[in-house]
N, C-alpha and C positions, 0 to 999 in steps of 0.2 A: 504494500500500500504506500502511495506517495502522499505525504502531507504537504500542503501548500498554505501559504499565509492567506487567511480569509480576506475576501475583497473589502469588507467593511473595516478592516483593521487600520491602525495608523495613528491613533490619538496620543499614545504615551511613548511607544518604542520607536527608536530610530531604525533605519533599514537593517543594520547589522544585528541589533538586539532583536528586532522582530523576526528575522530569519532564524536566529538561534533559539528564541523562545518558542515559536510556532512549530519548529522541527521536533520539539519534545512532546508534542500533543498528538494523541491518537484520536482522530476525528470520527472514527467508527468504533467508539467505546461501547456501544450497545445501549440497551434499554433495561439495565439491571434494576432500575428503580420501579419497574412495573411489578416486580414481585414484592415490593415493600408496601404493605397496607397502610403505612404511616405517611406516605407521600400524598399531597394534594394533587391528584392527577389533572385537575382542571387548570392548574397553574403551570404544569410542566409538560412539554412536548418535545419530541426530537431526541436524538441520541446524546448521551453524555460525551464530552470531549475529555478524555482521560489524560492526566499529566503523567508522562513517562520519565521525567527528569528526577532530580534530587527531591527527596521528601524528608519529613521530620520523624519518620517511623518506619517500621518494618511490615506493616499490614495495610489493609485497605481503608483503615479509619484514620488516616493521617492526611496532612495537607502538603501539597507540592510547594517547592521553593525554587526561586530563580535569582541569580545574582545580577542585580541591576544597580548601576552606579556604585559598585563596590560593596553593596550590602545585600544580604539575603532577604527577599521580599516574598510574601505568599503569592503563589502563582495565580490563584483565583482573583486576587486583587488587581494584578497586572492585566489579566484578560478582561476583567470588568471595565477597567479604565481605558484599555487599548481600543475598546469598541465605542469610545466617546462618552461613556457615562461618567458623570462627575461623582466624586467620592470624597466626603469630608473625612479627615483623620479620625474624627470621633465616631464614625459609622463602622459597623461590622458588615461583612458579607455573609448572608445566609444562603446555604445551598438548598434550594427548593426540592432538588432531587434526592437529598440526603446522602449524596456520594461526595465525600470530601476531596477526592482527587479530580473531580469534574471542574473544568475551566470554561464550560460553555456559558457565555454571558446571558443566554436566555434562561439558564437554570439558576442564576444568581440574582440576589436582591439586597440592596443596601438597607440596613435596619439599625436602630439604636442598640447599644449593648444590652439594655434591659429586654428589648423585644427579642433579641437573639437568644438570650438565656431562657426567656419564657417559652419561645418556640421549641428550643431543645428539650426543656423540661416537659412540655406538652407531648412531644413525640416519644420521649422516654417513658412518660407515664402511661402511654397507650400500649407499650410493649407488654407482652404476657410473660416474658422471661428476661433474666439478666443476660449480660454478654456471655456468661459461662453456660447458659442454658437452664439455670435453676428457675423454677416457676415463682412468680410473684404471688405468693399466697399470704394471707394475714399472719401466719406463723413465721414466714420467712422474709418478711418485708419490714423495714424500718423507714418511716417517712420523716424527713427532715426539711426545715425551711432554710434556703440558702440566703446569702446576703441581700438579694433583691426581693426576697419574700416569696419566691417560687418554691413549691413543694418538689422535692426530689426523693426518689426511692432508693434505698440501699438494700442489697441482698445480704441477709444475715449469714447465710452459708459462706458466701465469698469473703465477708469480713472476718469470719472465724478462720478461714483458710489463710488469709493474709496475716492475721495475728499469729497463727501457728508457725508460718514460714518465717516471720520476723523473729519470733522467739528462738527458732532453731538457728537462724543466722547469728543472733547475739550470743547464743550458747556456744556455737562453734568458734566465734571470735574470741571468747574469754579464755 
């Protein structure tokens, strides 16, 4: 597959940076979000454009990064601005498709930090299981208010596992 710079691009990146940036994007990233019942399908259409360059993690739940003007910048912020959208430093970019490696500007929306946290909490609170697959039952769930007043759920089984692992690490270090 040959990637090309999208025709509407050109707001933020110069020619060399644009070539380098867009060559790291898979424009046929698929429709993985269709399987996610937490996505608002009325707002999202088209394929995800998946970042294939450097990222800040080892799994699919990380954010792509690109070196621009000597500093690493989130790739989705660059893509959003490169398509001519204005973005205040105080705004966050929300992935409407819930795919954090997606840089498709049609799947991105600028929101306040509070709105971003509330949307994330809203989506997490709709999930029936934690990331490890444990069910969110009343016996296995602890509800906590975060700094912005949004409710977040914590899996008690995972918290116990983390505590045991931490204990074992401290015990071995001593």
